[in-house]
C-alpha positions, 0 to 999 in steps of 0.5 A: 878296491876295483872301483868303477870311477866312470859315472856313465851307465855301464853293463854292471850293476854290482853294489859297491863295498864300503871301502869302494864307496869310501874311495868314491866319496873321497874322489868326489869330495877332494874333487879329483879327476881320473886322468885317463878318462879325462884325456879319452872321454869316449873310449874304453880300455882296461888295466887288468884281465881276470883269466878265471872270470874272463873279464877285463876291468880298469882298476888303476887310476892316476887321480889329480886335482883339476888345477894341474889338468892342463899340465897333462899332455897324454895318458896311455894304458900299455899292453898286458904281457908281463902279468895280468896287469897293464901299465898306465902312463901319463906325460906331464908338460911343466913348460906349459905352466902359465906364469902368474902375476905376482901379487903381494899379500901382508903376512898377518902373523907379524901383526901379533909381533909387538916388537914389529908393531912398535917399531913400525909405528915409530917408523911411520910417524917419522916418515909422515913427519918428513913427507906429510906437509903442505907441498904434497897432496894427501892422495900421494901421501897415502899412496906412498905411505902404503908403499912404505908400510909394504916395504917395512913389512917385506924388509922385516920378513926378509931380514928375519928369514936372512938371519935364519939362513945366515945362522944356518950357513954359519953353522954348516960352515963351522961343521964342515971345518970341524969335520975336515979337521977331524978327518985329518987328526981323529982327535977327541978335541976335534970330535967334540967340535964336530958334535957341538956344531951338529948339536947347534945345527940340529937346534936351529932346525928344531927351532925352524919347525917348532913354530909350525908344530906349535901353531898346528897344536894351537889350532886345536888348543884354542877354541876361539880360533878353530872355526875356520879350521873346522869349516875347512874340514867339512867344506866340499864346495871350496875344494870344487872351486877350481875351473879345469875347462870352459867353453868358448863362444864357438862351444869348444872346450879349452883346458889351459889356464891362459885360455880359460882366463882369456875366455872369462876376461872376454865374457866379463869384459863384454858384460861390464861394457855399457850398452846405454845409448842415447836414452835420456828421453826415455828415462825422463818420460819414465820418471815423469809418470812416477811419484817417488818418495823424496829425502827431506833436508835433515836426511840429506844433511846427515848423508852429505856431512863431512867424513870425520876421523871418528867415522873412519875409525868406527868403520875400521873397527867394524871390519871383519878379520880374516877377509881376502885382501884386495890388489894392494895386499893390505887386510883389515887387520893392518888398519886396525893395528895402526888405526891411530896413525892411518885413520887421520891420513885416510880421512884427509885423503878422502876429503882431498879425493872428493875435492879433486873428483878422483880417487888414488889409482889403487883405490880404483882397482879390484879383483874379481873372484868367480863363485860357481852357481849351484846346479849350473853348467860349470863349463859355461862362463855365465854360470859363475857369480863375480865377487869383487874383492876391493882394497880395504881403503876403498871398502872403508869409504864405501862402508862409511857411505853405506852406514849413512845410506842404511839409516834413510833407505827405508824411507825411500824403498817400499816394504815390498822390498826386504833385501839388505835393509835394516829391520826387514827380513826375507821371511816376510816375502815367504810369509806373504807368498804363503798367504797369497797361495792360501788366500786364493785357494780359500776364496777360489779365485784365479791368479798367477804368481810370476817369478822373474829371473834377471840376467846378471842383475847387479852387473848390468846396472847402467851408471847413468841411470843409477845417478839419475835415480839418486837425483829423482829420490832427491839425494843432494849433490854431495852424496851423489858425488861421493857415489860417482867418486867410487864409480870413476874409472874403476878397473878389475882383474879376474882371479882364476885358479890362482891366476890373475888376469890383466886388468880391464875397465868397468863401465857399468854394474854395482860391485858384488861384495861392496857394502854399498852395492845391495843398497844402491841396487834396491834404489835402482829397482824401486822405480820399476816396482813403483811403476808396477804398483801404480799401474791400474791395468796390471791387476794385483790380488785385492783383499778386503784391506790391501792390495798385493802385486809385487814382492822383492828381495834384492833382484829376486822378484815375485809378482801376484797378478789376476787376469794374466791375459791382460796383465802379462803383456802390459807387464812385459812391455813395461819391463822392456821399456825400463830395460832400455836405459837401466840395463835390467834384463829378464831371462824369460827362459828361467822366469816362471809363471805359476797358475793358481785356481783353475788352469788357463791356457799356457798361451796366456802366460807367454813369454813366461815358462809355465810350471804347475807343480811348484817352484823355488823362491829364496831357497824354499819350494812352494806348491799349491798344496801347503801341506807339502811344505815339510815334505819338499823343504824340511825332509830333504835338508834333514836327509842331507844333514844325516848323510853329512854327519855320517860322513864326518863321523870318522874325522879326527875331532874332539867332542867340542869340535863336533859340537862346534860343527853342529852349531856352525853347519847343521843349525843354520841349515835347519834354522833357515827352513824353520824360521821361514815356514809356519809349520808344525813339526812332530816330535818324532822328526826331532828325535831322528835328528838328535839321534843322528847328532848323538852318533856324530857327537860321540863318534859312533861310540857309547854315549857318556851322558844324556843328550839333553844334558849337552843341550843345556846352556854352558852356564847351566852345565851343558855344552849348548848343543842346539835344541831344534825343537826349542828353535822351532817353537821360538820361530813359531812364537816369533810369527805371533810376536809380529802379530802382536806388534802389528808389524808391516811384515805380517799380513792379517788379511792373508794369514787371518782367514777364518778368524771373523771378528777375532783380531790376529794380535789377540790369537796368542792369548785366547782359548783358540779351541773354540775357533779351531773349526773356523781356522781348520782350513787355514794352514798357517794359523792351524800350525802356529796354534798347534805349536803354541799348544805344545809350548803352553804344555811345556811351560805348564800353562793352561789355555787362559790368559790375562792378556785375552781380549775383552771384545770379540773373545770367542771363549766369552761369547757375549763379547762376540754378539754384543757390540757394546763391548767394543765401546769398552775397547775404545775406552781403553779396556782392551784385555782382561788384565785391565779389569784387575788390580793387585790380583783382585777384580775391579768394581764397576765404580772403579772402571767408571772412574778409570775409563769413563764408561757409562752406567748402561754398561753395568749389565755387561760388567755383571756378565763379565764378572760371571764369566771370570768367576766361572774359571778357576784361573781368573777366579784366583786373580790370575797372573801374567804367565811366563809365556805371555811375558816372553811374547810381549818382550819379543814383540818389543824387540827390534832384532834377535827375536828368535834368539831371545825366545830360545834362551827363555824357553831353554832357561825353563829346562831344569836339567842342570838340577840333576847334576847338582843333586848328584854332587850334593849326594856324593859330598853330603852337602847342600850347594847353594845356587850361587856357588853352583853357578861359580863352579860351572863358570870356573870349569869353562874359564880355568883354561883356554884349552879345549882339551882341558875343558873337555876333561873338566866337563866330563869330570863335572858330569861324572862321565870320565873316571879314568883320571881318578883311577890313575890317582887312586892306584898304589903308585899315583902320578908324582908331583914332578909329573903333575908339574910338567903336565901343568907347565906344558899348557903355558905356551898355549895360554900365553899364545892365546893372550898374546893374540888377544892383546891381554898379556897382562892378564896372563902375567897376573894369572900365571906369574905366582905359579912361576915364582912358586916353581922357580922355573925358567919362564922364558923357556917354558912360554916359548917367548922366542916363537912370538 
């Protein structure tokens, strides 16, 4: 392919061929390394000489993964003498392998073996009857139970393996005896013995490989368990997680696993070492100046309540399957399988540990996995995020406490903080920042936005300060002692390239990956936020109704300041004082100051780095010109998605696999941008996205059906491919639902610029064409209103609504100039809907009786009646339209608002009617909606097989006729062939039900067929494989 893999600038500028690009892409994705270039980074040498062109090139490569680079001792290129090509040689030193510390992990597959589970439950109960008594403390019982359970699992797997090995050796010995006998006699009888032994041995080999082959097919067969398989196909980051080299403190690069591990161990050992000196006095002075909220008695009682078996069971059942195991090797699946036995034991152990103020040794241990940060130097140890992998029993205790803390933390932490707190979302931070940028530009004020970058914020939290914060928030001693229990003598080991380091002690930090950590960090950072808010010298941005000074998402902090010359020195002094006892440390090299309004000398923003173009916050790029939001955020994501879809097109995937990839990879990337920003996206952008999707879904072949049919919900005959335009509309309507319910996380003072007397919560229901000139400069409102107009058009609604306000309605101009209509609002007549009863306008006497308004308002009533009678929609009585109902319901929801709105918008899509009408035309009948719904449901539920469902789906849409062609031939398939094809599905069906624990369903559904065919049921369903 003559590829140039060296990425340094070269003298050639020749374009790569498609095959060359494919090789380069493969090398990048699989994260392979050119060995010779790695060993000789600054040299030039060649493997080929072209005599006609008189040119040298290097066209031969040894490509290896980064993990085995340390085994490469040397790589050389030989002389070109026997031909035009030079040999390339590598020396591999296997003796330098770093022996890994063995860590046992549970074989999760045996948990679906009912014989093993039943036998293990019996053994566990017998073990506890003997050992769980008053003479043994619960901590020791728990530790020995885990050891005993580990032994049961190991012995079961070993016995199973030994049984297979024994049988293989027995058959091999039998074969050897038969062959020896045949060599001497050459009799027919001895030959039959040889063939019988060979047949038995071959049968055993087939059985050994049959299970693996079966499970590989099952991955593609069972749609419910293919997500991880698909993710692994398209996930490049995971393949690039290997660390092949790292720099030590002197800047020298090291390559071996032992040296790399030692450098990381030293780095993180120092990071987790406490720097907290005698800072009690500074801490006390700091808290004396603050007015922190306090927990009340009732909340403290719920936090400190005794942990019960029900608490533990609820937590165990809430754990996610498939997660990495801690050092003890037990995943969540083990706890779920034996929950009735383990939960009571675990509860007693927690209570005992609390009483003794010490957890069992294994619960104090964890493994730290290193995740490379995006766009950071991979050779710097600080460029990796430490993710703590705890033992499941420790995670269960932390989860119980986290569930309790999550119920009260919103009372202690201001709404400025949105990270990891129920009912709060990061989109509020983005909306606030956009509002600030817009407000300052509209008012032509001068201000600065400061983005703080904290060094290893979670990992530097001093525990002494953490416990003091809990006390200052009035947490009772019971809950504080539970937290202290988790932070008593913890140890961690690093996992690097599959190698486990020696354990080291932790003296500070909240464990990233622990369910408690983000909540504790929110409490830790809140006193600093309170201190900044309380400071009168640090000036925030003031509006008519509120003050904006700080916005937080966990450790991502934004500050909105005026008068930076005065405010910034006070801010940095406050942070430095806070850092003395908290461990919080600002990286001023990465912290940014973004000036708004007229530029001030960069000296005014020291020590922060000044940026005038823009900056990134929570994954969104912001600049002073809000009209560039789509250009800077949406378009790059779309371009990357189109590239990825093109790259994935050649993967061997079914139609349903490709749709699953769009749902789990493409949708989240686009939805994040869409739901964060109040933008209007033109239809042509969605057309380009769906065009790229279509090429991917149909594997660059002719589409078999319209893309909009695939976008229909499954219950309407589609496959649920995301309609990104509908998601965009849902996200913009969600903004409006926040206005309607007057959420804490919408900002009328910032977003409502130009509305004058019109209230923001009424905007979705008024005819806003009358105020368009006023909001023309309001980027947020202008774009949301444009989206609302598109949704109204889609639903076929006009511009009028019964939910429009009575007072300050720009379309009813008398209400804007006559303050008397405000008295109607105060009396309870807030919307036009209030003056109608059974689609008929109420009389003035009815309004007087119902709302107690005086006679002086009669003329206003006449004005209102005249206005309503002049509009056909109101003249006919009017009804609350579908869109209004959606907005009101969305405003009442506490979660999944976008999903609800999307479902309602999609439900209005009439696409499935065309499918139904086609079948009615073919059969000459009228299908009732109820029957048609059953047909659609049956197509999905008839089998668990993706492949079979895909065939059903295409036939339902008349998109696949090849099967019918086979049946109408002169010699159609025989009943025997049909029977064989049908029975071939049963092993997979049974496997699915076995893993889901619903074998009874399988028996009820398929045994009638077994009785009808009279077949060998055990052979067909591969019972021996489970």
